[in-house]
PDB file of N, CA, C and O in Angstrom:
ATOM      1  N   UNK A   1      13.067   1.201   2.162  1.00  0.00           N
ATOM      2  CA  UNK A   1      11.847   0.635   2.257  1.00  0.00           C
ATOM      3  C   UNK A   1      10.747   1.632   1.788  1.00  0.00           C
ATOM      4  O   UNK A   1      10.889   2.845   1.943  1.00  0.00           O
ATOM      5  N   UNK A   2       9.640   1.078   1.208  1.00  0.00           N
ATOM      6  CA  UNK A   2       8.791   2.015   0.829  1.00  0.00           C
ATOM      7  C   UNK A   2       7.517   1.810   1.964  1.00  0.00           C
ATOM      8  O   UNK A   2       7.134   0.756   2.473  1.00  0.00           O
ATOM      9  N   UNK A   3       7.055   3.062   2.152  1.00  0.00           N
ATOM     10  CA  UNK A   3       5.684   3.161   2.747  1.00  0.00           C
ATOM     11  C   UNK A   3       4.405   2.301   2.440  1.00  0.00           C
ATOM     12  O   UNK A   3       3.933   2.265   1.303  1.00  0.00           O
ATOM     13  N   UNK A   4       3.869   1.618   3.482  1.00  0.00           N
ATOM     14  CA  UNK A   4       2.616   0.768   3.355  1.00  0.00           C
ATOM     15  C   UNK A   4       1.324   1.487   3.715  1.00  0.00           C
ATOM     16  O   UNK A   4       1.381   2.447   4.483  1.00  0.00           O
ATOM     17  N   UNK A   5       0.291   1.128   3.264  1.00  0.00           N
ATOM     18  CA  UNK A   5      -1.106   1.345   3.777  1.00  0.00           C
ATOM     19  C   UNK A   5      -1.645   0.112   4.267  1.00  0.00           C
ATOM     20  O   UNK A   5      -1.593  -0.962   3.667  1.00  0.00           O
ATOM     21  N   UNK A   6      -2.353   0.393   5.789  1.00  0.00           N
ATOM     22  CA  UNK A   6      -3.088  -0.898   6.015  1.00  0.00           C
ATOM     23  C   UNK A   6      -4.670  -0.435   5.848  1.00  0.00           C
ATOM     24  O   UNK A   6      -5.248   0.384   6.563  1.00  0.00           O
ATOM     25  N   UNK A   7      -5.217  -1.150   4.747  1.00  0.00           N
ATOM     26  CA  UNK A   7      -6.563  -1.286   4.524  1.00  0.00           C
ATOM     27  C   UNK A   7      -7.251  -1.606   5.760  1.00  0.00           C
ATOM     28  O   UNK A   7      -6.877  -2.404   6.619  1.00  0.00           O
ATOM     29  N   UNK A   8      -8.317  -0.881   5.752  1.00  0.00           N
ATOM     30  CA  UNK A   8      -9.563  -1.354   6.808  1.00  0.00           C
ATOM     31  C   UNK A   8      -9.291  -0.995   8.272  1.00  0.00           C
ATOM     32  O   UNK A   8     -10.035  -1.482   9.124  1.00  0.00           O
ATOM     33  N   UNK A   9      -8.155  -0.076   8.686  1.00  0.00           N
ATOM     34  CA  UNK A   9      -7.453  -0.059   9.867  1.00  0.00           C
ATOM     35  C   UNK A   9      -8.387   0.442  10.705  1.00  0.00           C
ATOM     36  O   UNK A   9      -8.281   0.242  11.916  1.00  0.00           O
ATOM     37  N   UNK A  10      -9.363   1.115  10.213  1.00  0.00           N
ATOM     38  CA  UNK A  10     -10.265   1.573  11.398  1.00  0.00           C
ATOM     39  C   UNK A  10     -11.181   0.730  11.693  1.00  0.00           C
ATOM     40  O   UNK A  10     -11.715   0.976  12.775  1.00  0.00           O
ATOM     41  N   UNK A  11     -11.603  -0.243  11.109  1.00  0.00           N
ATOM     42  CA  UNK A  11     -12.371  -1.263  11.665  1.00  0.00           C
ATOM     43  C   UNK A  11     -11.313  -2.355  12.520  1.00  0.00           C
ATOM     44  O   UNK A  11     -11.802  -3.452  12.790  1.00  0.00           O
ATOM     45  N   UNK A  12     -10.225  -2.151  12.848  1.00  0.00           N
ATOM     46  CA  UNK A  12      -9.541  -2.883  13.709  1.00  0.00           C
ATOM     47  C   UNK A  12      -8.750  -4.269  13.025  1.00  0.00           C
ATOM     48  O   UNK A  12      -8.387  -5.247  13.679  1.00  0.00           O
ATOM     49  N   UNK A  13      -8.585  -4.082  11.529  1.00  0.00           N
ATOM     50  CA  UNK A  13      -7.946  -5.214  11.089  1.00  0.00           C
ATOM     51  C   UNK A  13      -6.443  -5.131  11.675  1.00  0.00           C
ATOM     52  O   UNK A  13      -5.842  -4.140  12.091  1.00  0.00           O
ATOM     53  N   UNK A  14      -5.991  -6.564  11.572  1.00  0.00           N
ATOM     54  CA  UNK A  14      -4.543  -6.685  11.815  1.00  0.00           C
ATOM     55  C   UNK A  14      -3.980  -6.648  10.492  1.00  0.00           C
ATOM     56  O   UNK A  14      -4.694  -6.906   9.523  1.00  0.00           O
ATOM     57  N   UNK A  15      -2.638  -6.321  10.349  1.00  0.00           N
ATOM     58  CA  UNK A  15      -1.784  -6.271   9.260  1.00  0.00           C
ATOM     59  C   UNK A  15      -1.467  -7.634   8.788  1.00  0.00           C
ATOM     60  O   UNK A  15      -0.768  -8.331   9.524  1.00  0.00           O
ATOM     61  N   UNK A  16      -1.884  -8.112   7.663  1.00  0.00           N
ATOM     62  CA  UNK A  16      -1.441  -9.456   7.095  1.00  0.00           C
ATOM     63  C   UNK A  16      -0.978  -8.967   5.387  1.00  0.00           C
ATOM     64  O   UNK A  16      -0.560  -7.874   5.005  1.00  0.00           O
ATOM     65  N   UNK A  17      -1.201 -10.051   4.704  1.00  0.00           N
ATOM     66  CA  UNK A  17      -0.910  -9.998   3.231  1.00  0.00           C
ATOM     67  C   UNK A  17      -2.055  -9.591   2.579  1.00  0.00           C
ATOM     68  O   UNK A  17      -1.896  -9.003   1.509  1.00  0.00           O
ATOM     69  N   UNK A  18      -3.382  -9.811   3.065  1.00  0.00           N
ATOM     70  CA  UNK A  18      -4.608  -9.368   2.111  1.00  0.00           C
ATOM     71  C   UNK A  18      -4.744  -7.954   2.327  1.00  0.00           C
ATOM     72  O   UNK A  18      -5.187  -7.336   1.359  1.00  0.00           O
ATOM     73  N   UNK A  19      -4.448  -7.236   3.441  1.00  0.00           N
ATOM     74  CA  UNK A  19      -4.952  -5.732   3.620  1.00  0.00           C
ATOM     75  C   UNK A  19      -3.613  -4.665   3.515  1.00  0.00           C
ATOM     76  O   UNK A  19      -3.742  -3.441   3.564  1.00  0.00           O
ATOM     77  N   UNK A  20      -2.636  -5.193   3.401  1.00  0.00           N
ATOM     78  CA  UNK A  20      -1.237  -4.559   3.552  1.00  0.00           C
ATOM     79  C   UNK A  20      -0.971  -3.930   1.977  1.00  0.00           C
ATOM     80  O   UNK A  20      -0.805  -4.771   1.093  1.00  0.00           O
ATOM     81  N   UNK A  21      -0.935  -2.776   1.673  1.00  0.00           N
ATOM     82  CA  UNK A  21      -1.075  -2.407   0.093  1.00  0.00           C
ATOM     83  C   UNK A  21       0.321  -1.639   0.426  1.00  0.00           C
ATOM     84  O   UNK A  21       0.666  -1.321   1.565  1.00  0.00           O
ATOM     85  N   UNK A  22       1.180  -1.359  -0.944  1.00  0.00           N
ATOM     86  CA  UNK A  22       2.291  -0.486  -0.970  1.00  0.00           C
ATOM     87  C   UNK A  22       1.458   1.076  -1.500  1.00  0.00           C
ATOM     88  O   UNK A  22       0.680   1.217  -2.444  1.00  0.00           O
ATOM     89  N   UNK A  23       1.907   2.018  -0.605  1.00  0.00           N
ATOM     90  CA  UNK A  23       1.178   3.090  -1.118  1.00  0.00           C
ATOM     91  C   UNK A  23       1.647   3.590  -2.329  1.00  0.00           C
ATOM     92  O   UNK A  23       0.790   4.141  -3.020  1.00  0.00           O
ATOM     93  N   UNK A  24       3.037   3.536  -2.872  1.00  0.00           N
ATOM     94  CA  UNK A  24       3.475   3.987  -3.990  1.00  0.00           C
ATOM     95  C   UNK A  24       2.540   3.210  -5.351  1.00  0.00           C
ATOM     96  O   UNK A  24       2.228   3.734  -6.420  1.00  0.00           O
ATOM     97  N   UNK A  25       2.319   2.150  -4.986  1.00  0.00           N
ATOM     98  CA  UNK A  25       1.299   1.556  -6.122  1.00  0.00           C
ATOM     99  C   UNK A  25      -0.027   1.941  -6.082  1.00  0.00           C
ATOM    100  O   UNK A  25      -0.688   2.141  -7.101  1.00  0.00           O
ATOM    101  N   UNK A  26      -0.502   2.070  -4.815  1.00  0.00           N
ATOM    102  CA  UNK A  26      -2.018   2.427  -4.628  1.00  0.00           C
ATOM    103  C   UNK A  26      -2.254   3.930  -5.291  1.00  0.00           C
ATOM    104  O   UNK A  26      -3.109   4.174  -6.143  1.00  0.00           O
ATOM    105  N   UNK A  27      -1.304   4.906  -4.715  1.00  0.00           N
ATOM    106  CA  UNK A  27      -1.379   6.257  -5.354  1.00  0.00           C
ATOM    107  C   UNK A  27      -1.195   6.145  -6.767  1.00  0.00           C
ATOM    108  O   UNK A  27      -1.923   6.891  -7.423  1.00  0.00           O
ATOM    109  N   UNK A  28      -0.452   5.447  -7.377  1.00  0.00           N
ATOM    110  CA  UNK A  28      -0.191   5.495  -8.777  1.00  0.00           C
ATOM    111  C   UNK A  28       1.168   6.427  -9.276  1.00  0.00           C
ATOM    112  O   UNK A  28       1.320   6.800 -10.440  1.00  0.00           O
ATOM    113  N   UNK A  29       2.222   6.756  -8.037  1.00  0.00           N
ATOM    114  CA  UNK A  29       3.344   7.231  -8.175  1.00  0.00           C
ATOM    115  C   UNK A  29       4.402   6.107  -8.749  1.00  0.00           C
ATOM    116  O   UNK A  29       5.249   5.528  -8.068  1.00  0.00           O
ATOM    117  N   UNK A  30       4.184   5.947 -10.020  1.00  0.00           N
ATOM    118  CA  UNK A  30       5.246   5.100 -10.828  1.00  0.00           C
ATOM    119  C   UNK A  30       6.246   5.982 -11.759  1.00  0.00           C
ATOM    120  O   UNK A  30       5.907   7.078 -12.206  1.00  0.00           O
ATOM    121  N   UNK A  31       7.404   5.440 -11.981  1.00  0.00           N
ATOM    122  CA  UNK A  31       8.240   6.130 -12.802  1.00  0.00           C
ATOM    123  C   UNK A  31       8.135   5.695 -14.079  1.00  0.00           C
ATOM    124  O   UNK A  31       8.602   4.643 -14.515  1.00  0.00           O
ATOM    125  N   UNK A  32       7.377   6.698 -14.815  1.00  0.00           N
ATOM    126  CA  UNK A  32       6.978   6.377 -16.287  1.00  0.00           C
ATOM    127  C   UNK A  32       8.205   6.177 -17.191  1.00  0.00           C
ATOM    128  O   UNK A  32       8.106   5.584 -18.265  1.00  0.00           O
ATOM    129  N   UNK A  33       9.210   6.617 -16.797  1.00  0.00           N
ATOM    130  CA  UNK A  33      10.247   6.375 -17.995  1.00  0.00           C
ATOM    131  C   UNK A  33      11.148   5.184 -17.682  1.00  0.00           C
ATOM    132  O   UNK A  33      11.793   4.726 -18.626  1.00  0.00           O
ATOM    133  N   UNK A  34      11.289   4.576 -16.376  1.00  0.00           N
ATOM    134  CA  UNK A  34      11.914   3.505 -15.902  1.00  0.00           C
ATOM    135  C   UNK A  34      10.790   2.235 -15.648  1.00  0.00           C
ATOM    136  O   UNK A  34      11.067   1.241 -14.976  1.00  0.00           O
ATOM    137  N   UNK A  35       9.836   2.397 -16.132  1.00  0.00           N
ATOM    138  CA  UNK A  35       8.884   0.892 -15.871  1.00  0.00           C
ATOM    139  C   UNK A  35       8.678   0.651 -17.012  1.00  0.00           C
ATOM    140  O   UNK A  35       8.026  -0.345 -17.325  1.00  0.00           O
TER     141      UNK A  35
END
């Protein structure tokens, strides 16, 4: 399982499909040789 980031968590947002982001994609940690 990959770690996820909850956007707007400081404002009390609940986790749903709109504000839950994969942190590997968000941080740009892609494998340059296999993607």
